[in-house]
C-alpha positions, 0 to 999 in steps of 0.5 A, spaced: 839 714 713 835 714 707 838 715 700 836 720 695 832 718 689 835 718 682 831 723 679 833 728 685 840 727 684 840 728 677 836 734 678 841 737 683 847 735 678 844 738 672 842 745 677 850 745 679 852 744 672 848 750 670 851 754 676 857 753 672 855 754 665 856 747 663 851 744 658 848 738 660 843 733 657 839 727 660 840 722 654 836 717 657 831 717 663 832 711 668 828 709 673 826 715 678 827 712 684 833 707 684 836 707 677 843 707 676 846 714 673 852 714 668 855 721 666 858 721 659 863 727 659 864 730 652 870 734 651 868 736 644 874 734 641 872 727 639 874 724 646 869 722 651 870 719 658 864 715 661 863 715 669 859 711 674 859 710 681 862 704 685 863 702 692 870 703 694 872 698 699 878 702 702 874 708 704 868 705 705 864 710 700 861 711 694 866 714 689 865 716 681 870 712 677 872 712 670 868 706 666 871 708 659 875 713 656 877 715 649 875 716 642 867 718 643 865 712 638 868 707 643 865 710 649 858 710 646 859 703 644 860 702 652 854 706 653 850 702 649 852 695 652 851 698 659 844 700 657 842 693 654 844 691 661 840 696 665 834 699 662 833 703 668 839 707 667 840 714 667 845 717 662 847 724 663 851 727 657 856 733 659 859 738 654 865 741 656 872 743 653 875 744 659 873 737 662 869 739 667 864 734 670 864 737 677 863 729 680 869 731 684 865 736 688 862 736 695 855 734 695 855 730 688 859 723 691 
């Protein structure tokens, strides 16, 4: 089974967000084929959550988990450190007061 490229997944994710009228922006364009993707959810109240994909050994699947959560400045500091480790990293910022990110929807895992 072949894997989707990072660029294809990001484009599909942004399209899905647009369909739900959820604003999102590419903050950092990573490697088109194999770059990892981080999603920052900004709830526009000074708080944010940073998500990344990890492998869950119990379910034998890739899942989205929280990497950081709290005041936006602290989440941004974690994001800056991650970008320092991985120059091929994609960063998508989602802005939604209701906290919707759609990462838990079918087809985005």
